[in-house]
PDB file of N, CA, C and O in Angstrom:
ATOM      1  N   MET A   1     -14.437 -23.260  -7.373  1.00  0.00           N
ATOM      2  CA  MET A   1     -14.986 -22.298  -6.431  1.00  0.00           C
ATOM      3  C   MET A   1     -14.406 -22.662  -5.020  1.00  0.00           C
ATOM      4  O   MET A   1     -14.803 -22.042  -4.034  1.00  0.00           O
ATOM      5  N   GLY A   2     -13.576 -23.547  -4.922  1.00  0.00           N
ATOM      6  CA  GLY A   2     -13.040 -23.782  -3.540  1.00  0.00           C
ATOM      7  C   GLY A   2     -13.893 -24.773  -2.756  1.00  0.00           C
ATOM      8  O   GLY A   2     -13.714 -24.922  -1.548  1.00  0.00           O
ATOM      9  N   LYS A   3     -14.780 -25.423  -3.404  1.00  0.00           N
ATOM     10  CA  LYS A   3     -15.529 -26.310  -2.630  1.00  0.00           C
ATOM     11  C   LYS A   3     -15.041 -27.885  -3.120  1.00  0.00           C
ATOM     12  O   LYS A   3     -14.707 -28.250  -4.247  1.00  0.00           O
ATOM     13  N   SER A   4     -15.121 -28.610  -1.960  1.00  0.00           N
ATOM     14  CA  SER A   4     -15.049 -30.015  -2.126  1.00  0.00           C
ATOM     15  C   SER A   4     -16.373 -30.668  -2.614  1.00  0.00           C
ATOM     16  O   SER A   4     -17.435 -30.068  -2.784  1.00  0.00           O
ATOM     17  N   ASN A   5     -16.150 -31.943  -2.805  1.00  0.00           N
ATOM     18  CA  ASN A   5     -17.483 -32.739  -3.225  1.00  0.00           C
ATOM     19  C   ASN A   5     -18.535 -32.826  -2.200  1.00  0.00           C
ATOM     20  O   ASN A   5     -19.697 -33.064  -2.527  1.00  0.00           O
ATOM     21  N   ASP A   6     -18.164 -32.637  -0.910  1.00  0.00           N
ATOM     22  CA  ASP A   6     -19.059 -32.700   0.102  1.00  0.00           C
ATOM     23  C   ASP A   6     -19.716 -31.291   0.466  1.00  0.00           C
ATOM     24  O   ASP A   6     -20.425 -31.140   1.462  1.00  0.00           O
ATOM     25  N   GLY A   7     -19.439 -30.373  -0.354  1.00  0.00           N
ATOM     26  CA  GLY A   7     -19.898 -28.975  -0.119  1.00  0.00           C
ATOM     27  C   GLY A   7     -19.092 -28.060   0.871  1.00  0.00           C
ATOM     28  O   GLY A   7     -19.321 -26.851   0.919  1.00  0.00           O
ATOM     29  N   GLU A   8     -18.217 -28.616   1.597  1.00  0.00           N
ATOM     30  CA  GLU A   8     -17.449 -27.921   2.607  1.00  0.00           C
ATOM     31  C   GLU A   8     -16.402 -27.040   1.869  1.00  0.00           C
ATOM     32  O   GLU A   8     -15.830 -27.537   0.898  1.00  0.00           O
ATOM     33  N   SER A   9     -16.105 -25.762   2.257  1.00  0.00           N
ATOM     34  CA  SER A   9     -15.083 -25.037   1.663  1.00  0.00           C
ATOM     35  C   SER A   9     -13.655 -25.585   1.890  1.00  0.00           C
ATOM     36  O   SER A   9     -13.393 -26.154   2.949  1.00  0.00           O
ATOM     37  N   THR A  10     -12.751 -25.431   0.948  1.00  0.00           N
ATOM     38  CA  THR A  10     -11.448 -25.907   1.164  1.00  0.00           C
ATOM     39  C   THR A  10     -10.398 -24.686   1.284  1.00  0.00           C
ATOM     40  O   THR A  10      -9.187 -24.893   1.359  1.00  0.00           O
ATOM     41  N   VAL A  11     -10.933 -23.479   1.295  1.00  0.00           N
ATOM     42  CA  VAL A  11     -10.152 -22.312   1.327  1.00  0.00           C
ATOM     43  C   VAL A  11     -10.202 -21.668   2.682  1.00  0.00           C
ATOM     44  O   VAL A  11     -11.289 -21.672   3.260  1.00  0.00           O
ATOM     45  N   PRO A  12      -9.178 -21.123   3.251  1.00  0.00           N
ATOM     46  CA  PRO A  12      -9.266 -20.416   4.595  1.00  0.00           C
ATOM     47  C   PRO A  12      -9.839 -18.988   4.546  1.00  0.00           C
ATOM     48  O   PRO A  12      -9.702 -18.289   5.550  1.00  0.00           O
ATOM     49  N   TRP A  13     -10.460 -18.504   3.480  1.00  0.00           N
ATOM     50  CA  TRP A  13     -10.924 -17.259   3.406  1.00  0.00           C
ATOM     51  C   TRP A  13     -12.129 -17.147   2.386  1.00  0.00           C
ATOM     52  O   TRP A  13     -12.482 -18.064   1.645  1.00  0.00           O
ATOM     53  N   GLY A  14     -12.691 -15.932   2.450  1.00  0.00           N
ATOM     54  CA  GLY A  14     -13.758 -15.755   1.380  1.00  0.00           C
ATOM     55  C   GLY A  14     -13.983 -14.265   1.162  1.00  0.00           C
ATOM     56  O   GLY A  14     -13.443 -13.404   1.857  1.00  0.00           O
ATOM     57  N   ILE A  15     -14.824 -14.011   0.139  1.00  0.00           N
ATOM     58  CA  ILE A  15     -15.090 -12.576  -0.107  1.00  0.00           C
ATOM     59  C   ILE A  15     -16.447 -12.179   0.611  1.00  0.00           C
ATOM     60  O   ILE A  15     -17.485 -12.804   0.394  1.00  0.00           O
ATOM     61  N   LEU A  16     -16.378 -11.139   1.448  1.00  0.00           N
ATOM     62  CA  LEU A  16     -17.457 -10.722   2.158  1.00  0.00           C
ATOM     63  C   LEU A  16     -18.335  -9.590   1.377  1.00  0.00           C
ATOM     64  O   LEU A  16     -19.564  -9.568   1.306  1.00  0.00           O
ATOM     65  N   SER A  17     -17.536  -8.772   0.881  1.00  0.00           N
ATOM     66  CA  SER A  17     -18.113  -7.725   0.143  1.00  0.00           C
ATOM     67  C   SER A  17     -17.228  -7.008  -0.848  1.00  0.00           C
ATOM     68  O   SER A  17     -16.020  -7.085  -0.622  1.00  0.00           O
ATOM     69  N   ILE A  18     -17.596  -6.363  -1.848  1.00  0.00           N
ATOM     70  CA  ILE A  18     -16.852  -5.646  -2.788  1.00  0.00           C
ATOM     71  C   ILE A  18     -17.154  -4.110  -2.625  1.00  0.00           C
ATOM     72  O   ILE A  18     -18.305  -3.678  -2.704  1.00  0.00           O
ATOM     73  N   LYS A  19     -16.132  -3.359  -2.408  1.00  0.00           N
ATOM     74  CA  LYS A  19     -16.443  -1.901  -2.164  1.00  0.00           C
ATOM     75  C   LYS A  19     -16.008  -1.077  -3.529  1.00  0.00           C
ATOM     76  O   LYS A  19     -14.891  -0.623  -3.775  1.00  0.00           O
ATOM     77  N   ALA A  20     -17.121  -1.012  -4.298  1.00  0.00           N
ATOM     78  CA  ALA A  20     -16.912  -0.243  -5.570  1.00  0.00           C
ATOM     79  C   ALA A  20     -16.614   1.279  -5.383  1.00  0.00           C
ATOM     80  O   ALA A  20     -17.095   1.874  -4.419  1.00  0.00           O
ATOM     81  N   GLN A  21     -15.844   1.897  -6.277  1.00  0.00           N
ATOM     82  CA  GLN A  21     -15.589   3.341  -6.072  1.00  0.00           C
ATOM     83  C   GLN A  21     -15.200   3.896  -7.388  1.00  0.00           C
ATOM     84  O   GLN A  21     -14.691   3.169  -8.241  1.00  0.00           O
ATOM     85  N   ASP A  22     -15.415   5.127  -7.583  1.00  0.00           N
ATOM     86  CA  ASP A  22     -15.071   5.765  -8.855  1.00  0.00           C
ATOM     87  C   ASP A  22     -13.974   7.006  -8.608  1.00  0.00           C
ATOM     88  O   ASP A  22     -14.000   8.066  -9.234  1.00  0.00           O
ATOM     89  N   ILE A  23     -13.173   6.720  -7.748  1.00  0.00           N
ATOM     90  CA  ILE A  23     -12.051   7.600  -7.501  1.00  0.00           C
ATOM     91  C   ILE A  23     -10.750   6.823  -7.482  1.00  0.00           C
ATOM     92  O   ILE A  23     -10.791   5.637  -7.152  1.00  0.00           O
ATOM     93  N   ASP A  24      -9.507   7.436  -7.834  1.00  0.00           N
ATOM     94  CA  ASP A  24      -8.393   6.777  -7.936  1.00  0.00           C
ATOM     95  C   ASP A  24      -7.383   6.778  -6.626  1.00  0.00           C
ATOM     96  O   ASP A  24      -6.159   6.877  -6.709  1.00  0.00           O
ATOM     97  N   ARG A  25      -8.034   6.667  -5.573  1.00  0.00           N
ATOM     98  CA  ARG A  25      -7.314   6.490  -4.308  1.00  0.00           C
ATOM     99  C   ARG A  25      -8.036   5.503  -3.290  1.00  0.00           C
ATOM    100  O   ARG A  25      -9.217   5.199  -3.457  1.00  0.00           O
ATOM    101  N   LYS A  26      -7.365   5.067  -2.348  1.00  0.00           N
ATOM    102  CA  LYS A  26      -7.851   4.061  -1.612  1.00  0.00           C
ATOM    103  C   LYS A  26      -8.883   4.739  -0.568  1.00  0.00           C
ATOM    104  O   LYS A  26      -8.516   5.735   0.057  1.00  0.00           O
ATOM    105  N   LEU A  27     -10.142   4.212  -0.384  1.00  0.00           N
ATOM    106  CA  LEU A  27     -10.906   4.841   0.619  1.00  0.00           C
ATOM    107  C   LEU A  27     -10.637   4.138   1.928  1.00  0.00           C
ATOM    108  O   LEU A  27     -10.184   2.995   1.995  1.00  0.00           O
ATOM    109  N   PRO A  28     -10.955   4.919   2.993  1.00  0.00           N
ATOM    110  CA  PRO A  28     -10.753   4.451   4.392  1.00  0.00           C
ATOM    111  C   PRO A  28     -11.716   3.252   4.650  1.00  0.00           C
ATOM    112  O   PRO A  28     -12.792   3.138   4.064  1.00  0.00           O
ATOM    113  N   MET A  29     -11.264   2.407   5.532  1.00  0.00           N
ATOM    114  CA  MET A  29     -12.087   1.195   5.889  1.00  0.00           C
ATOM    115  C   MET A  29     -13.359   1.815   6.528  1.00  0.00           C
ATOM    116  O   MET A  29     -13.346   2.870   7.163  1.00  0.00           O
ATOM    117  N   ILE A  30     -14.479   1.041   6.292  1.00  0.00           N
ATOM    118  CA  ILE A  30     -15.797   1.430   7.167  1.00  0.00           C
ATOM    119  C   ILE A  30     -15.572   1.264   8.576  1.00  0.00           C
ATOM    120  O   ILE A  30     -15.201   0.171   9.005  1.00  0.00           O
ATOM    121  N   PRO A  31     -15.767   2.280   9.363  1.00  0.00           N
ATOM    122  CA  PRO A  31     -15.532   2.200  10.827  1.00  0.00           C
ATOM    123  C   PRO A  31     -16.016   0.909  11.524  1.00  0.00           C
ATOM    124  O   PRO A  31     -15.315   0.332  12.354  1.00  0.00           O
ATOM    125  N   THR A  32     -17.149   0.511  11.183  1.00  0.00           N
ATOM    126  CA  THR A  32     -17.736  -0.747  11.889  1.00  0.00           C
ATOM    127  C   THR A  32     -16.808  -1.880  11.552  1.00  0.00           C
ATOM    128  O   THR A  32     -16.526  -2.682  12.443  1.00  0.00           O
ATOM    129  N   THR A  33     -16.290  -2.022  10.304  1.00  0.00           N
ATOM    130  CA  THR A  33     -15.451  -3.104   9.888  1.00  0.00           C
ATOM    131  C   THR A  33     -14.183  -3.098  10.790  1.00  0.00           C
ATOM    132  O   THR A  33     -13.732  -4.125  11.297  1.00  0.00           O
ATOM    133  N   ALA A  34     -13.673  -1.922  10.941  1.00  0.00           N
ATOM    134  CA  ALA A  34     -12.425  -1.789  11.805  1.00  0.00           C
ATOM    135  C   ALA A  34     -12.634  -2.247  13.343  1.00  0.00           C
ATOM    136  O   ALA A  34     -11.728  -2.830  13.939  1.00  0.00           O
ATOM    137  N   VAL A  35     -13.795  -1.973  13.915  1.00  0.00           N
ATOM    138  CA  VAL A  35     -14.182  -2.363  15.285  1.00  0.00           C
ATOM    139  C   VAL A  35     -14.452  -3.972  15.085  1.00  0.00           C
ATOM    140  O   VAL A  35     -14.077  -4.695  16.007  1.00  0.00           O
ATOM    141  N   GLN A  36     -14.989  -4.495  14.107  1.00  0.00           N
ATOM    142  CA  GLN A  36     -15.273  -5.966  14.029  1.00  0.00           C
ATOM    143  C   GLN A  36     -13.912  -6.702  13.912  1.00  0.00           C
ATOM    144  O   GLN A  36     -13.683  -7.723  14.560  1.00  0.00           O
ATOM    145  N   ASN A  37     -13.041  -6.156  13.080  1.00  0.00           N
ATOM    146  CA  ASN A  37     -11.680  -6.804  12.930  1.00  0.00           C
ATOM    147  C   ASN A  37     -10.994  -6.761  14.298  1.00  0.00           C
ATOM    148  O   ASN A  37     -10.228  -7.689  14.556  1.00  0.00           O
ATOM    149  N   ALA A  38     -11.170  -5.830  15.173  1.00  0.00           N
ATOM    150  CA  ALA A  38     -10.319  -5.637  16.323  1.00  0.00           C
ATOM    151  C   ALA A  38     -10.836  -6.751  17.358  1.00  0.00           C
ATOM    152  O   ALA A  38     -10.116  -7.128  18.283  1.00  0.00           O
ATOM    153  N   LEU A  39     -12.078  -7.234  17.153  1.00  0.00           N
ATOM    154  CA  LEU A  39     -12.435  -8.492  18.025  1.00  0.00           C
ATOM    155  C   LEU A  39     -11.389  -9.522  18.033  1.00  0.00           C
ATOM    156  O   LEU A  39     -10.613  -9.590  17.080  1.00  0.00           O
ATOM    157  N   GLY A  40     -11.302 -10.323  19.019  1.00  0.00           N
ATOM    158  CA  GLY A  40     -10.400 -11.459  18.980  1.00  0.00           C
ATOM    159  C   GLY A  40     -11.002 -12.549  18.067  1.00  0.00           C
ATOM    160  O   GLY A  40     -12.199 -12.542  17.779  1.00  0.00           O
ATOM    161  N   LYS A  41     -10.234 -13.381  17.670  1.00  0.00           N
ATOM    162  CA  LYS A  41     -10.448 -14.495  16.704  1.00  0.00           C
ATOM    163  C   LYS A  41     -11.617 -15.228  17.135  1.00  0.00           C
ATOM    164  O   LYS A  41     -12.491 -15.502  16.313  1.00  0.00           O
ATOM    165  N   GLU A  42     -11.718 -15.578  18.371  1.00  0.00           N
ATOM    166  CA  GLU A  42     -12.902 -16.316  18.972  1.00  0.00           C
ATOM    167  C   GLU A  42     -14.218 -15.611  18.684  1.00  0.00           C
ATOM    168  O   GLU A  42     -15.232 -16.300  18.578  1.00  0.00           O
ATOM    169  N   GLU A  43     -14.281 -14.291  18.549  1.00  0.00           N
ATOM    170  CA  GLU A  43     -15.541 -13.556  18.098  1.00  0.00           C
ATOM    171  C   GLU A  43     -15.605 -13.268  16.622  1.00  0.00           C
ATOM    172  O   GLU A  43     -16.497 -12.601  16.098  1.00  0.00           O
ATOM    173  N   GLY A  44     -14.508 -13.867  15.939  1.00  0.00           N
ATOM    174  CA  GLY A  44     -14.639 -13.683  14.378  1.00  0.00           C
ATOM    175  C   GLY A  44     -13.829 -12.482  13.881  1.00  0.00           C
ATOM    176  O   GLY A  44     -13.836 -12.234  12.675  1.00  0.00           O
ATOM    177  N   GLY A  45     -13.198 -11.793  14.652  1.00  0.00           N
ATOM    178  CA  GLY A  45     -12.141 -10.576  14.205  1.00  0.00           C
ATOM    179  C   GLY A  45     -10.799 -11.229  14.050  1.00  0.00           C
ATOM    180  O   GLY A  45     -10.600 -12.428  14.241  1.00  0.00           O
ATOM    181  N   SER A  46      -9.855 -10.311  13.674  1.00  0.00           N
ATOM    182  CA  SER A  46      -8.547 -10.658  13.438  1.00  0.00           C
ATOM    183  C   SER A  46      -7.736 -10.421  14.758  1.00  0.00           C
ATOM    184  O   SER A  46      -6.593 -10.861  14.889  1.00  0.00           O
ATOM    185  N   GLY A  47      -8.334  -9.759  15.656  1.00  0.00           N
ATOM    186  CA  GLY A  47      -7.471  -9.365  16.858  1.00  0.00           C
ATOM    187  C   GLY A  47      -6.444  -8.253  16.721  1.00  0.00           C
ATOM    188  O   GLY A  47      -5.658  -7.984  17.629  1.00  0.00           O
ATOM    189  N   VAL A  48      -6.476  -7.603  15.534  1.00  0.00           N
ATOM    190  CA  VAL A  48      -5.574  -6.395  15.282  1.00  0.00           C
ATOM    191  C   VAL A  48      -6.077  -5.110  16.024  1.00  0.00           C
ATOM    192  O   VAL A  48      -7.223  -4.754  15.747  1.00  0.00           O
ATOM    193  N   PRO A  49      -5.457  -4.463  16.816  1.00  0.00           N
ATOM    194  CA  PRO A  49      -6.017  -3.399  17.584  1.00  0.00           C
ATOM    195  C   PRO A  49      -6.294  -2.137  16.699  1.00  0.00           C
ATOM    196  O   PRO A  49      -5.576  -1.913  15.724  1.00  0.00           O
ATOM    197  N   ILE A  50      -7.212  -1.407  16.995  1.00  0.00           N
ATOM    198  CA  ILE A  50      -7.679  -0.259  16.169  1.00  0.00           C
ATOM    199  C   ILE A  50      -6.579   0.790  16.169  1.00  0.00           C
ATOM    200  O   ILE A  50      -5.991   1.101  17.205  1.00  0.00           O
ATOM    201  N   ASP A  51      -6.319   1.317  15.013  1.00  0.00           N
ATOM    202  CA  ASP A  51      -5.336   2.509  14.881  1.00  0.00           C
ATOM    203  C   ASP A  51      -6.253   3.803  14.990  1.00  0.00           C
ATOM    204  O   ASP A  51      -6.949   4.190  14.051  1.00  0.00           O
ATOM    205  N   ARG A  52      -6.195   4.367  16.092  1.00  0.00           N
ATOM    206  CA  ARG A  52      -7.234   5.601  16.297  1.00  0.00           C
ATOM    207  C   ARG A  52      -7.221   6.626  15.323  1.00  0.00           C
ATOM    208  O   ARG A  52      -8.265   7.206  15.025  1.00  0.00           O
ATOM    209  N   GLU A  53      -5.985   6.943  14.726  1.00  0.00           N
ATOM    210  CA  GLU A  53      -5.959   8.035  13.713  1.00  0.00           C
ATOM    211  C   GLU A  53      -6.637   7.489  12.468  1.00  0.00           C
ATOM    212  O   GLU A  53      -7.435   8.221  11.883  1.00  0.00           O
ATOM    213  N   LYS A  54      -6.388   6.259  12.011  1.00  0.00           N
ATOM    214  CA  LYS A  54      -7.081   5.773  10.846  1.00  0.00           C
ATOM    215  C   LYS A  54      -8.574   5.540  10.991  1.00  0.00           C
ATOM    216  O   LYS A  54      -9.349   5.720  10.052  1.00  0.00           O
ATOM    217  N   TYR A  55      -8.963   5.126  12.224  1.00  0.00           N
ATOM    218  CA  TYR A  55     -10.347   5.010  12.699  1.00  0.00           C
ATOM    219  C   TYR A  55     -10.976   6.382  12.431  1.00  0.00           C
ATOM    220  O   TYR A  55     -11.917   6.489  11.644  1.00  0.00           O
ATOM    221  N   MET A  56     -10.484   7.380  13.054  1.00  0.00           N
ATOM    222  CA  MET A  56     -11.093   8.734  12.986  1.00  0.00           C
ATOM    223  C   MET A  56     -11.087   9.277  11.514  1.00  0.00           C
ATOM    224  O   MET A  56     -12.044   9.958  11.146  1.00  0.00           O
ATOM    225  N   GLU A  57     -10.108   9.020  10.704  1.00  0.00           N
ATOM    226  CA  GLU A  57     -10.084   9.416   9.404  1.00  0.00           C
ATOM    227  C   GLU A  57     -11.251   8.735   8.624  1.00  0.00           C
ATOM    228  O   GLU A  57     -11.885   9.406   7.810  1.00  0.00           O
ATOM    229  N   ALA A  58     -11.569   7.370   8.854  1.00  0.00           N
ATOM    230  CA  ALA A  58     -12.576   6.660   8.335  1.00  0.00           C
ATOM    231  C   ALA A  58     -13.947   7.304   8.764  1.00  0.00           C
ATOM    232  O   ALA A  58     -14.804   7.554   7.916  1.00  0.00           O
ATOM    233  N   TYR A  59     -14.130   7.567  10.106  1.00  0.00           N
ATOM    234  CA  TYR A  59     -15.267   8.137  10.557  1.00  0.00           C
ATOM    235  C   TYR A  59     -15.577   9.525   9.808  1.00  0.00           C
ATOM    236  O   TYR A  59     -16.674   9.812   9.328  1.00  0.00           O
ATOM    237  N   HIS A  60     -14.506  10.287   9.787  1.00  0.00           N
ATOM    238  CA  HIS A  60     -14.858  11.653   8.981  1.00  0.00           C
ATOM    239  C   HIS A  60     -15.229  11.517   7.623  1.00  0.00           C
ATOM    240  O   HIS A  60     -15.976  12.364   7.134  1.00  0.00           O
ATOM    241  N   TYR A  61     -14.765  10.456   6.863  1.00  0.00           N
ATOM    242  CA  TYR A  61     -15.071  10.214   5.551  1.00  0.00           C
ATOM    243  C   TYR A  61     -16.534   9.669   5.440  1.00  0.00           C
ATOM    244  O   TYR A  61     -17.387  10.237   4.757  1.00  0.00           O
ATOM    245  N   TRP A  62     -16.775   8.487   6.186  1.00  0.00           N
ATOM    246  CA  TRP A  62     -17.964   7.795   6.011  1.00  0.00           C
ATOM    247  C   TRP A  62     -19.234   8.424   6.538  1.00  0.00           C
ATOM    248  O   TRP A  62     -20.339   8.027   6.166  1.00  0.00           O
ATOM    249  N   LYS A  63     -19.053   9.524   7.510  1.00  0.00           N
ATOM    250  CA  LYS A  63     -20.099  10.127   8.098  1.00  0.00           C
ATOM    251  C   LYS A  63     -20.923  10.878   6.983  1.00  0.00           C
ATOM    252  O   LYS A  63     -22.140  11.030   7.093  1.00  0.00           O
ATOM    253  N   ASP A  64     -20.151  11.369   5.831  1.00  0.00           N
ATOM    254  CA  ASP A  64     -20.840  12.065   4.854  1.00  0.00           C
ATOM    255  C   ASP A  64     -21.036  11.259   3.540  1.00  0.00           C
ATOM    256  O   ASP A  64     -21.428  11.784   2.498  1.00  0.00           O
ATOM    257  N   HIS A  65     -20.742   9.994   3.666  1.00  0.00           N
ATOM    258  CA  HIS A  65     -20.952   9.046   2.373  1.00  0.00           C
ATOM    259  C   HIS A  65     -21.697   7.724   2.806  1.00  0.00           C
ATOM    260  O   HIS A  65     -21.834   7.383   3.981  1.00  0.00           O
ATOM    261  N   ALA A  66     -22.108   7.103   1.843  1.00  0.00           N
ATOM    262  CA  ALA A  66     -23.107   5.984   2.080  1.00  0.00           C
ATOM    263  C   ALA A  66     -22.616   4.799   1.177  1.00  0.00           C
ATOM    264  O   ALA A  66     -22.138   4.966   0.054  1.00  0.00           O
ATOM    265  N   THR A  67     -22.776   3.659   1.752  1.00  0.00           N
ATOM    266  CA  THR A  67     -22.480   2.454   0.901  1.00  0.00           C
ATOM    267  C   THR A  67     -23.833   1.928   0.221  1.00  0.00           C
ATOM    268  O   THR A  67     -24.849   1.827   0.908  1.00  0.00           O
ATOM    269  N   VAL A  68     -23.829   1.639  -0.959  1.00  0.00           N
ATOM    270  CA  VAL A  68     -25.069   1.365  -1.653  1.00  0.00           C
ATOM    271  C   VAL A  68     -24.977  -0.193  -1.922  1.00  0.00           C
ATOM    272  O   VAL A  68     -24.028  -0.679  -2.537  1.00  0.00           O
ATOM    273  N   ALA A  69     -26.005  -0.927  -1.430  1.00  0.00           N
ATOM    274  CA  ALA A  69     -25.869  -2.472  -1.744  1.00  0.00           C
ATOM    275  C   ALA A  69     -27.115  -2.750  -2.532  1.00  0.00           C
ATOM    276  O   ALA A  69     -27.341  -3.885  -2.951  1.00  0.00           O
TER     277      ALA A  69
END
């Protein structure tokens, strides 16, 4: 499971969520995830700038859909 004997993780990544779907195409990223990813690494993001076109595509998709947890 990527844990050493002292309980600390030994891997540089982890699974935050699983986005299940029942269609055979990639869904757009959830808009809030894109915003969080755009934050600098010191705030927990990746620092990758938001692609406005993809962000708007995601917005238009997710405004009519919901994530069930």
